[in-house]
N, C-alpha and C positions, 0 to 999 in steps of 0.2 A: 504493500500500500504506500509506503514512504518513497517508492520509486515510481509512483504514478501521479501525474500532474494533469488535471483536466481544466484547461483554460477555456475561454469562450470559443465557440465554433461558428458563431453567426457573423455574416459578412454585410449586414445591412448598415445603412448610414447611421441609424439610431444606435446600433451596437457599437459602431466605430467611435461615436461620441462618448459612450460609456467607457469603452476601453481606454480612450485618451484622457479621461478624467483622472486627476491625481488621487491615487490610493496608496496608503502606506503599506509597507511589507506585511505588517500584521493583518491588514485587511485582505491582502492577497492570500495569505495563509488561511485565514478564516474561510475565504471563498473556495479555496482548493479542498479544504476538509468538508465543506458543505456539499461540494460536487461529488466527493467520494461517498458521502452518506446517501445522497439521492440517486446516484447512478452506478456505483461500483460495489454496493453491498456492505459498506462500512457500518451502516446503522444496524444491520443484522449481526455483524461481528461484535459490535459493542453490546448488543442485547444478550448475546450468548456468552459474553465475557472473555472472548478470545483476543480482543484488542481493546486497549484503553484509549478512548478518543483524545483525552488530554495529552497522553504520551505521544500519540501519533502527531498531534499538532505541534508539539515541541520538536519532534524529530524532523518534520517538514520545515519548520522555521530554521533549524540549524543548516539546512541545505541551501538557504537563500541568504544573500548578503543584505545589508541594510537598504540597499538600492533595489532589492528584488531580483538580483542576478544569481544564477546558479553557481554554487561552490561544488565543483565536481568531486573534490576529495571528501565531501560530506554526503553527496548523493550515493557514491559507490563505496564499497568496502576497501578496494585497492585503488591507489592513485596510478592510473594508467592513461595512455593517450585516449582521448575521447573522439569517437566517430559518430556522425549524425546522419541518419537517413531521413530524407524529407519525402512526404507522400508515401508512407510505409504500407498502405493497403491493409491486408489482413495480418501482416507481420511474418509471413513465412520466410521471406528473404532475410530480414534483419535478425530474426531468431536464429537462423542457420549461421549467420556471420558471427553472432555472439557466441554460439556454441563452438564454432571453429577457432575463435580467438579468445577463449576463456583463459585468463591469466596474462593476456597480451594486450587487449584493448577493452575499453568500455564503450558500449553502444547505446545510442539514444534513438528511439523511433518517434517521429513526429507525424501525426495524421489528423486530418480535419474531421472526418466522420466518426461519431462516437461509437457506432456499432463496431467499427474496425478498431478503434482504440481498445474496446473491451476484448476483442479477439487477440490483440497483441498482448494485453494484460494476462489473458488466459495462457497464451504460449509462454510468457515469461515465467508464470508459476509452474505449470506442468512440465516445462522443459528444464526447470531448475536454473534458469539463466540469471545469476546474481550480478552479472556484468551488463545487464540490460535495463534501461529505464524507458518509460513511455510517456509521451506528452501529447495531449489532445488540444487542438486549436489551430488557428490560422498560423501557418509557418512564418509568414512575414512578420506577424506580431511577436511570436515566440522568439525569433532570432533577434529582432531589434530591441525588445523589451526585457528579455530574460537571460540572454547569453552574453557573457563577458567578451570583450575584445580579445582576440588572440588565444582563445581557450579551447578551440576545436582543431584537431589534426586533420580530419577528413570529413567532407560532406558528399553524400551520394544521393542522387535523384534518379530513380529507376522508373522507366516508362512514364515520364511526366505527361499528365493529361494535356493534350494539345489544345490550342485555343479554337478548336472547331470540331464538330461531331457530324456535320451534315455531309461530309465528303468533299466540300469545297475547300481546297487547300489555301485559298486566298482569304477565307473568312477569318474574322478576328473576334476576340472577346476581351472586354475590359477587366474581366475577373481572372484571366489566366495568370499563373503565379510567377513564371520565370521572366521577369521584366528586368531592365537595366538596374533599377533601384534595388530590386531583390538581390541581384548578383553583387551589388556593392555592399549590401548588408552581410552577405555571406563572406565577402572579402574581409570585412571588419572582424568577424568572429573567428576566422581562420588564424592559426598560429603561423609563425614564420615558416615559409615553404609548405604551408598546409595545402591540401589538394581538394579539388572539386571534380567529381566524375558524374557525367550525365549519360544514362544508358537508355536507349529508346528504340522503337521499331519505326518511328516516323522520320523518314529520310529528309523531307523538305523542312520539317520543323527543326531537325538537328542542324541542317545547313544554316538556318536562320539564327539559332542559338550560338553556333560557332562564330558567325560573323559578329553577333552582338558582343560576345566575350572578347573578341579580338580588338574591338574598338573602344572598350571601356577605359577611361582614364581618370586619374586623380585631379585635384585642383591645379596642379602644376603641369598638367598635360602628359604625365607619365602613364604608361600602360599598367594596369593593376593585375593582369593575369598573363601567364605565358604557357604555351602548349607544352605538355610533358614530352620528354625525349622519347623517340620511337622505341628505344631499347627497353623502356620501362613499361611498354604497352603490349598486351597480349590480345591480338585480334587474329584475323585470318590473312594478314599480310598487306592489306591495302588501306589507303587513306587518301583524302583530298584536303586541301587547305582553303580556309576562308578567313580573310583578314588576319593571317598569321597563325590561326588556330587550326589544328588538324582534326578532321572528322574521320575516325577510324571505322573500318568495317569489321564486325565481329563482336566478341565479348570481352570485357575488361578482365584483367588478371588481378592477382593478389596485391601488386604494387599500387593499384588504383582502387583499393577498398573492397574488391570482390575476392575474399579469401576462399570462398567455395561457390560453385555455380549451382543455382537453385532454380527449379522450374516453378514459376509463380502462376498465380491466377491469370495474369495478363499473357504469359506464354501460352497457357492452355487455351485461352480465349482466341488468340490470334492463330495458333496452329490449326485449329479447327477450320479457320477461314483460309488456310494455306498462305498465311502472311507471316513468314518466319525470318525475314531479314532483320539484322540487328546492327546498330550503330552506337558509337560512344565518343564522347568528348572527355579528354583528361587534361586539366590545366592545373597549374600551381600558382599560389599567391606570390605576387611580387611586392617587395617592400615599397 
């Protein structure tokens, strides 16, 4: 329970105003505990006497700084490099990575939909993954409001939801996540030489993302990401370049956050439609 953080998952303008309102860390903790009570079964655990609500609240409070940022050495039992998956779905991929890297890395799963958050929570418990934490809510808010600068070694985004579902590759959505401002927020949370890996089946979308990453700059006009060296990438041998960033054909390897290859819900969904091509982008943070 103390590695489960359920933030707001609503994206309406009204909710955005509430999220932006100043709330002290104690208010944040109280809200997190209330969400666990209402949606994750904490109330039943307290009723049965298996968990003391006050003790859990103190435990969660210790994992947050006075500014409401996560202290990873308090979230997890061991102080290890922290890796973050965004849009974790049902958690099969991130749970497999946590299992493969037990004792080597701590993993955090971030997912918007609460039913999927609960699925990840269940995998964390029944898989015995003590190096896995789950966070529910809008990833753009979680990264900017709750994660310290330079505290994450790796960010992975697998099968990002493209900004279109109609089949029109030119269609756009104002709600799609992987925007330039979001990539800049990821840059801030990454440690020195921290890595970002994007893995998808959408070729045109990946081309667009590679071009975006290659053109991002800081206030002084310096690029903030660089493409990872080919020797560090495990694909099927091919790549193309967009704005200096390589788009690889195939599946990422261990050096880019994929310690073990996992067949996910999205894999199974697309394979039934004979859509099995895979592409990935692997970049590192520039100071």
